[in-house]
Structure formats: C-alpha cells, structure tokens
C-alpha positions in Angstrom: 4.2 2.1 23.0 4.6 1.0 19.4 6.6 3.1 16.9 4.0 4.5 14.4 4.6 3.7 10.8 7.0 6.1 8.9 5.5 8.3 6.2 7.0 9.1 3.0 5.9 10.8 -0.3 6.0 7.5 -2.3 5.5 4.0 -1.1 3.1 0.8 -0.8 2.0 0.9 2.6 -0.8 1.3 4.8 -1.8 4.3 6.8 -2.5 3.6 10.4 -1.0 4.0 13.7 -0.9 1.3 16.3 -0.4 2.1 20.0 -0.3 -0.5 22.9 0.3 0.5 26.5 -0.3 -0.6 30.0 -2.0 1.4 32.8 0.2 2.2 35.6 -0.8 0.3 39.0 -1.5 3.8 40.7 -3.9 5.2 37.8 -7.2 6.5 39.1 -10.4 6.2 37.1 -10.4 8.2 34.3 -12.3 8.2 30.8 -10.4 6.6 28.4 -10.5 9.4 25.6 -9.1 11.7 28.1 -6.5 9.2 29.3 -5.3 8.3 25.7 -5.1 12.1 24.8 -2.5 12.4 27.5 -0.8 9.5 26.5 -0.5 9.7 22.3 1.2 13.0 21.2 -1.1 15.0 18.8 -4.0 12.7 19.0 -7.2 14.9 18.9 -10.1 13.9 21.2 -12.4 13.7 18.0 -9.8 11.1 16.5 -9.8 8.9 19.7 -13.7 9.1 19.7 -13.8 8.0 16.2 -11.4 5.2 16.9 -13.9 4.0 19.6 -16.8 4.3 17.4 -15.0 2.0 14.9 -14.3 -0.5 17.5 -10.5 0.2 17.3 -9.9 0.8 20.9 -9.3 -2.4 23.0 -9.0 -2.9 26.6 -7.7 -6.5 27.6 -8.5 -7.4 24.2 -12.2 -6.4 24.0 -13.6 -3.3 22.4 -14.6 -0.4 24.6 -16.6 2.9 24.0 -15.2 6.3 24.5 -16.6 6.6 28.2 -15.1 3.4 29.5 -12.9 4.4 32.6 -9.4 3.0 32.6 -8.5 0.9 35.5 -4.8 0.0 37.0 -3.0 -2.5 34.8 -5.6 -2.3 31.9 -3.8 -3.3 28.7 -4.8 -0.7 26.0 -4.6 -1.2 22.3 -5.7 1.5 19.7 -5.5 1.6 16.0 -6.1 5.2 14.4 -5.9 6.2 10.8 -2.7 7.9 10.3 -3.0 11.7 9.5 -1.4 13.0 6.4 0.8 16.0 6.5 -0.8 19.3 6.2 -1.0 20.3 2.7 -3.7 22.1 1.1 -5.9 19.9 -1.1 -6.9 21.5 -4.2 -9.6 20.0 -6.4 -8.6 19.3 -9.7 -10.6 18.0 -12.9 -8.5 15.0 -13.6 -10.1 11.9 -15.1 -10.2 8.7 -12.9 -11.0 5.2 -13.5 -13.4 4.5 -10.4 -14.6 1.0 -10.4 -16.7 1.1 -7.2 -18.3 4.0 -5.3 -20.8 4.3 -2.5 -21.4 6.8 0.4 -18.5 5.2 2.5 -15.7 4.4 0.1 -14.3 4.6 -3.3 -12.2 2.1 -5.4 -9.7 3.6 -8.0 -8.1 1.8 -10.7 -5.0 4.0 -10.8 -2.9 4.7 -13.8 0.9 4.2 -13.7 2.6 7.9 -13.4 -0.1 9.3 -11.2 1.0 10.3 -7.8 -1.2 9.3 -4.9 -1.1 12.3 -2.6 0.5 15.5 -2.9 3.9 16.0 -1.5 7.4 17.3 -2.2 7.8 17.8 -5.9 4.0 16.7 -6.7 1.8 19.1 -5.2 -0.6 19.1 -8.1 -2.0 16.5 -10.6 -2.4 13.7 -7.8 -5.1 11.2 -7.5 -6.3 13.0 -4.1 -6.4 16.2 -6.0 -8.8 14.4 -8.5 -10.8 12.6 -5.9 -11.4 16.0 -4.1 -12.9 17.4 -7.3 -15.0 14.3 -7.9 -16.2 14.2 -4.4 -17.3 18.0 -4.6 -19.1 17.4 -7.8 -21.0 14.2 -6.2 -21.6 16.1 -3.1 -23.1 19.1 -5.1 -25.4 16.6 -6.9 -26.5 14.7 -3.9 -26.5 17.7 -1.5 -24.6 15.9 1.1 -22.0 17.1 3.6 -18.3 17.6 2.7 -16.5 14.5 1.6 -12.6 14.2 1.7 -10.3 11.3 0.5 -9.2 9.2 3.4 -6.2 7.2 2.2 -5.6 3.7 4.1 -2.9 2.7 1.8 -0.9 3.9 -1.1 0.9 2.5 -4.2 4.0 4.1 -5.9 3.5 6.7 -8.6 4.9 4.0 -11.4 2.7 1.2 -9.8 -0.7 0.6 -11.5 -3.8 -0.8 -10.2 -6.6 -1.0 -7.4 -6.5 1.4 -4.5 -9.2 1.9 -1.7 -10.1 5.2 -0.3 -12.4 6.0 2.6 -14.8 8.9 2.2 -15.1 9.8 6.1 -12.8 9.3 9.1 -14.8 6.7 10.8 -14.8 4.5 7.7 -11.1 5.4 7.4 -10.4 4.2 10.7 -12.3 0.8 10.5 -10.2 0.2 7.3 -7.2 1.0 9.0 -8.0 -1.7 11.7 -8.7 -4.1 8.8 -5.4 -3.6 7.1 -3.7 -4.0 10.9 -5.7 -7.3 11.3 -4.4 -8.4 7.7 -8.3 -9.0 6.7 -7.9 -7.3 3.4 -6.2 -9.4 0.9 -4.2 -7.7 -1.9 -2.6 -9.3 -5.1 0.1 -7.8 -7.2 1.4 -9.0 -10.4 5.1 -8.5 -11.1 7.6 -9.4 -13.8 10.9 -10.0 -12.3 14.3 -10.7 -13.4 15.7 -14.5 -13.5 13.9 -18.0 -13.0 12.8 -19.6 -9.9 13.7 -23.1 -8.6 10.3 -23.5 -6.7 6.8 -22.7 -7.8 6.1 -20.6 -4.8 7.9 -19.1 -1.9 7.9 -16.7 1.1 10.4 -13.6 1.4 10.9 -12.4 5.0 13.1 -9.7 6.2 13.0 -6.5 8.1 12.6 -3.5 5.7 13.8 0.0 6.7 15.5 3.0 5.0 18.9 2.4 3.4 21.6 3.5 5.9 23.7 4.9 2.7 20.8 6.3 0.7 17.4 7.4 2.5 15.5 7.4 -0.7 15.4 3.8 -1.1 14.8 0.8 1.3 16.9 -2.0 2.3 16.2 -5.5 3.6 17.9 -6.2 6.8 18.0 -10.0 7.5 19.0 -10.1 11.1 16.0 -7.8 11.9 18.5 -5.4 13.8 16.7 -2.4 12.0 13.5 -1.8 9.9 10.1 -3.3 10.4 8.9 -7.1 10.0 7.9 -7.7 6.5 6.4 -10.8 4.7 5.8 -11.2 0.8 4.2 -14.6 -0.4 4.9 -15.2 -4.2 3.7 -17.9 -6.9 5.2 -18.3 -10.2 2.4 -17.6 -12.6 4.6 -18.0 -16.1 8.2 -18.6 -16.8 10.1 -16.8 -19.7 13.5 -18.1 -19.2 15.3 -14.9 -18.3 12.3 -13.3 -16.5 9.2 -14.4 -14.7 5.9 -13.3 -14.0 4.9 -13.8 -10.2 1.9 -13.2 -8.1 2.6 -11.4 -5.0 0.4 -11.4 -1.7 1.2 -9.0 0.9 1.4 -10.2 4.5 2.6 -6.7 5.6 2.5 -3.6 3.7 6.0 -1.7 4.2 7.5 1.0 1.8 8.5 -0.5 -1.5 8.0 -3.8 -0.1 7.7 -6.0 -2.9 10.5 -4.2 -5.0 13.0 -4.2 -2.0 12.1 -8.0 -1.3 12.7 -9.0 -4.9 15.9 -7.3 -5.0 17.1 -8.9 -1.8 16.5 -12.3 -3.2 18.3 -11.6 -6.5 15.1 -11.0 -8.6 14.5 -7.3 -9.1 11.4 -6.0 -10.7 11.9 -5.5 -14.5 13.0 -2.1 -15.3 13.0 -0.8 -11.7 15.5 1.9 -11.9 15.5 2.2 -8.1 16.4 -1.4 -7.2 18.7 -2.3 -10.3 15.9 -3.9 -12.3 16.8 -1.4 -15.4 19.8 -3.5 -16.3 20.3 -6.5 -18.3 20.6 -9.0 -15.5 19.8 -12.3 -17.1 20.3 -13.6 -20.7 22.9 -13.8 -23.5 25.5 -11.4 -24.7 24.2 -11.4 -28.3 23.6 -8.0 -29.7 20.1 -8.7 -30.8 19.2 -9.8 -27.3 20.6 -6.5 -26.0 18.3 -4.7 -28.4 15.3 -7.0 -27.6 15.8 -5.7 -23.8 16.0 -2.3 -24.9 12.6 -2.6 -26.8 11.2 -4.1 -23.7 12.3 -1.3 -21.6 10.7 1.3 -24.2 7.5 -0.7 -24.2 7.1 -0.5 -20.3 9.1 2.5 -19.3 8.6 2.0 -15.5 8.8 -0.8 -13.1 6.6 -3.7 -14.1 4.4 -4.0 -10.9 0.6 -4.0 -10.8 -2.0 -4.0 -7.9 -4.0 -6.6 -9.6 -7.0 -7.2 -7.0 -8.2 -6.2 -3.5 -10.8 -8.2 -1.4 -12.5 -7.3 1.7 -15.5 -7.2 3.9 -17.3 -3.8 3.5 -16.5 -2.0 6.8 -20.3 -0.6 7.1 -22.4 -2.9 5.2 -20.3 -6.0 5.9 -20.8 -7.2 2.1 -18.1 -9.2 0.6 -16.2 -6.9 -2.0 -13.7 -8.2 -4.6 -12.0 -6.1 -7.3 -9.8 -7.2 -10.1 -8.1 -5.1 -12.7 -6.6 -6.3 -15.9 -3.2 -5.8 -16.7 -2.6 -2.5 -18.2 -1.5 -2.2 -22.0 2.2 -1.6 -21.1 2.5 -4.5 -19.0 0.4 -6.8 -21.1 2.4 -5.9 -24.3 5.8 -6.5 -22.7 4.5 -10.1 -21.3 3.3 -11.1 -24.9 6.6 -10.0 -26.2 8.4 -12.0 -23.5 6.1 -14.9 -24.3 6.8 -15.0 -28.0 10.4 -14.7 -27.2 10.7 -17.5 -24.9 8.8 -20.0 -27.3 10.7 -19.1 -30.4 14.1 -17.7 -29.3 14.2 -16.0 -32.6 16.4 -13.3 -31.6 19.5 -15.6 -30.4 
C-alpha cells in the first residue's frame, strides 16, 4: 500500500491519498466498497463510494462501480480526497478575491499573509473560515443544501495567488484524481537569488522533513528519504544578482519550490525559512546593502506567486484557465530590480 501524503499546517501540496493493493489469491467474491473498508484505515463507506462515483477506483486499470465484486489477484488502485484534521470550522466575514465560482467549485486569488486552513496557531482568520461564511451566504440566497470547502491543494501563508476549492466531496475527489494524474497545470512566478547559465532546467530531488529541523523541508538527492519531486523552471528576466523565473510543478510536495531552489543554490528572495533573507549575491558597497534592505521592506515575504491554473472542469468538462497578475509588493520589487540592473546607479 502506498504511503499517503504527509499533512502539515503550511505547505504547497495536493490533498489526496493514493492506495494500491493486490487481492490475495484466496480472496472470495466481495463488494469492493466492503473490501476496501477492511483494508484502508479510517476509510468510511461513504468516502469509498464517492471515490467510485468519481471514477477513482480502478481494478486492473479500469474504473469500476462500488458494487463490483473483487476477484483473486485483482490489482486495485484508489485515489481519495484526503480528510482534513477535525477542527471546528467557523464562518467569518472576511473579504475574498473570488475569480470564478459555480455550483461545483470556486477559484480564489489568495493574498499573501492569509493562512488557507485553520491549524496550530491559526484557528481563525483563514481562507476556509472566509469561504464557510461566503458559502453560507450563497446557500441562503439560492436555498441550496449545505456547502463546505473541499481543499485539493494549498499554498503557504506568505505565498499569493490562485487556489482551487471544491464545493462537495465528489468534486473534491475528482479533482484529487486530476492532481494525482497531473492533468492540472500550475505555474508559479518566483524571484530567486543568483543568475542561471541556462534559460531553463529541471530540478529533481526527493523532499522530506529535515532530520535536524522538522519545521523545514530538505532535499535528499539520493532518494533515500522523502518523496519524489520535480520542478521545471524557465528564466523570464535576469537582473544580475537575482532572476525572475517561471516554475511548473510536476509534483506537489511541501515547500517544493522553496526547498528545490535552495537545493540548487538559488533561494527564493526574502525567504526567511530557506536562507533567502540574506544578501547572497552582489557587491560589498554600503549603498547596495541599503538597496537590498529596501527591497526586503518592499516585499516583506518570500517572493513567490501562484500565477495560473489550467484544468478541465470535473463536471462540465469545460477547459478553464485562470491567471492572476503579480501582487503589488512583488511587482514593485521587480520594477526596482529592473531599474537597478539597467542603471547600476547604486554601485
């Protein structure tokens, strides 16, 4: 059985669990929902049935219904939306930048500084609290049933940008399968330290919790620990000492972009967790140091933005694409570097 994804309070990752198992040779005929309930810890029958309805239960690589009877040596694969920790979700009237909404899902352009889901140290004021309030207002207006936010991925508190949320468990389960199948395309913009020899490249390295500090993630090059992670990047603009890059995620691991770029020696600018809040490139001139400190003040967070999201609607099958402009802090910072790189007036 595959190990489910680790769940933490602040991360960039998908929320799904993938299980793969082979039926014993001596197994008698049994409904697959009952079979899986006995094999997967804490899996409710309703959750398994929703996975079947979403087409997320495969037997020998073909989707089956919940009443399929397992046979000896069947190879079963199932993807389910990962349940969040049991925390009371209280609706809060907090403004949200909702860029798309229908009866099945909602797309939010999250501001930096907002935590996505309540957790240790952040039990209120989160995006989920805001969505709970928004959904209750919409439900009251439309006299529809109870709607709850179903997260399928998350971005860090200090990462801005596009986030996709399901409105019911079946849609959440379908989106989870789409993340697992890598059919949802995500693009991030990051300002990172240093210059690159090539215009594009790929970073590969297993990501897992640091063996010295559990709060941060570490890249394990030999693959002996952590989970497989791949980040593709392309240089968008060079400023000499820093570079604006576009990142495309092939996998969605905790702090993937931030950990991967630190691993190759290009930490995200002003990332205080992964060393980007230090002057890593440039001159020794006092004016340059003051310039960097001014940059840190302009964008007092790691310079990472979830720029766009592209996918096929899990119900209507319509092609959807959402793009968000760089927030003011990052846009101002990039303009400042653009001016500096052209004129070198502070050196």
